C-alpha positions as CSV (number, residue, x, y, z in Angstrom):
1,M,0.2,-37.6,-12.3
2,E,-2.0,-35.1,-14.1
3,K,-4.5,-32.8,-12.5
4,N,-5.6,-29.5,-13.7
5,L,-5.7,-26.8,-11.0
6,K,-6.6,-24.0,-13.3
7,N,-8.3,-21.2,-11.4
8,K,-6.9,-22.4,-8.1
9,N,-4.8,-19.9,-6.2
10,I,-1.9,-21.1,-4.1
11,L,0.1,-18.8,-1.8
12,I,3.7,-19.9,-1.3
13,A,5.0,-18.2,1.8
14,E,8.8,-18.8,1.4
15,D,11.7,-16.4,2.0
16,D,14.3,-18.6,0.3
17,D,14.4,-17.9,-3.5
18,F,15.6,-21.5,-4.3
19,N,12.8,-23.2,-2.4
20,Y,10.2,-20.9,-3.9
21,I,11.4,-21.6,-7.4
22,V,11.5,-25.4,-6.7
23,L,7.9,-25.4,-5.4
24,S,6.5,-23.1,-8.2
25,E,8.2,-25.3,-10.8
26,M,6.8,-28.5,-9.3
27,L,3.3,-26.9,-9.5
28,Y,3.8,-25.4,-13.0
29,D,2.1,-28.2,-15.0
30,T,-0.9,-28.2,-12.7
31,K,-1.8,-24.7,-14.1
32,A,-2.4,-23.4,-10.6
33,N,-1.9,-19.7,-10.0
34,C,1.1,-19.4,-7.6
35,Y,1.7,-16.3,-5.6
36,R,4.6,-15.5,-3.2
37,A,4.9,-14.0,0.2
38,R,8.5,-13.5,1.3
39,D,7.7,-13.5,5.0
40,G,4.9,-14.1,7.5
41,V,3.8,-10.5,7.6
42,E,3.3,-10.5,3.8
43,A,1.5,-13.8,4.0
44,V,-1.0,-12.5,6.5
45,E,-1.5,-9.3,4.5
46,K,-2.1,-11.3,1.3
47,V,-4.6,-13.7,2.9
48,E,-6.5,-10.7,4.2
49,K,-6.8,-9.1,0.8
50,E,-7.1,-12.0,-1.6
51,K,-8.7,-15.5,-1.7
52,Y,-6.4,-18.5,-1.8
53,D,-7.3,-22.1,-2.1
54,L,-4.2,-23.4,-0.3
55,I,-1.2,-22.0,1.5
56,L,2.3,-23.5,1.5
57,M,3.9,-21.9,4.6
58,D,7.6,-21.9,5.5
59,I,8.3,-21.9,9.2
60,N,11.5,-20.0,9.5
61,M,11.0,-16.6,7.9
62,P,12.0,-13.0,8.7
63,R,9.7,-10.4,10.4
64,L,7.0,-13.0,11.3
65,D,7.7,-16.8,11.5
66,G,5.3,-19.3,9.8
67,M,3.7,-20.5,13.0
68,S,2.8,-17.0,14.1
69,A,1.5,-16.2,10.6
70,I,-0.7,-19.4,10.8
71,K,-2.1,-18.3,14.1
72,K,-3.0,-14.8,12.7
73,I,-4.5,-16.4,9.6
74,R,-6.6,-18.9,11.6
75,E,-8.1,-16.0,13.7
76,K,-9.9,-14.9,10.5
77,N,-9.9,-18.0,8.2
78,N,-10.2,-21.5,9.7
79,N,-11.1,-23.1,6.4
80,I,-8.1,-22.6,4.1
81,P,-5.8,-25.6,4.0
82,I,-2.2,-24.8,5.2
83,I,0.7,-27.1,4.5
84,V,3.8,-26.3,6.5
85,L,7.2,-26.3,4.8
86,T,9.9,-27.4,7.3
87,A,13.2,-29.2,7.8
88,Y,11.7,-31.0,10.8
89,A,9.0,-33.6,11.1
90,Y,5.9,-32.9,13.3
91,N,3.8,-35.2,15.3
92,E,0.0,-35.3,15.0
93,K,-0.6,-33.5,18.3
94,L,1.6,-30.5,17.4
95,R,-0.1,-30.3,13.9
96,R,-3.5,-30.0,15.5
97,E,-2.3,-27.5,18.2
98,K,-0.6,-25.2,15.7
99,G,-3.4,-25.1,13.2
100,F,-1.9,-26.5,10.0
101,N,-3.3,-29.4,8.0
102,E,-0.1,-31.2,6.9
103,F,3.6,-30.6,6.6
104,L,6.3,-31.1,3.9
105,V,9.8,-31.9,5.0
106,K,12.7,-30.3,3.0
107,P,14.2,-31.2,0.6
108,F,10.9,-31.5,-1.3
109,E,10.0,-34.6,-3.2
110,F,8.0,-34.0,-6.3
111,D,5.4,-36.8,-5.8
112,V,4.9,-35.9,-2.2
113,V,4.3,-32.3,-2.9
114,L,1.8,-32.9,-5.7
115,N,-0.1,-35.6,-3.7
116,L,-0.6,-33.2,-0.8
117,V,-1.6,-30.3,-2.9
118,F,-4.1,-32.5,-4.8
119,K,-5.4,-33.9,-1.5
120,Y,-6.6,-30.4,-0.5
121,L,-7.6,-29.1,-3.9
């Protein structure tokens, strides 16, 4: 699966070092620019200051959880695709209500991650 995402900016909001490394390594060959937020507060601040083409958002993070961060981001930017990172599956109704586009269930599968990223970029 080869797609060049050069000049695309992806924010990975993930407090867990291992999960961040796994995701950034999965995206390495796409040539996308990956940036990290270690919690929801940092994710919201980064989105307010910089332009991102996609956000991968963990749900359980310190200071501000992912769902609360999504709500704050959606107040100012309703267009940016957000893919939730979670250990739980979500149904379609909850996805629409909470404002995210898709979700990835941990542990991450390489092809699933790339297919979703390519879908939105």
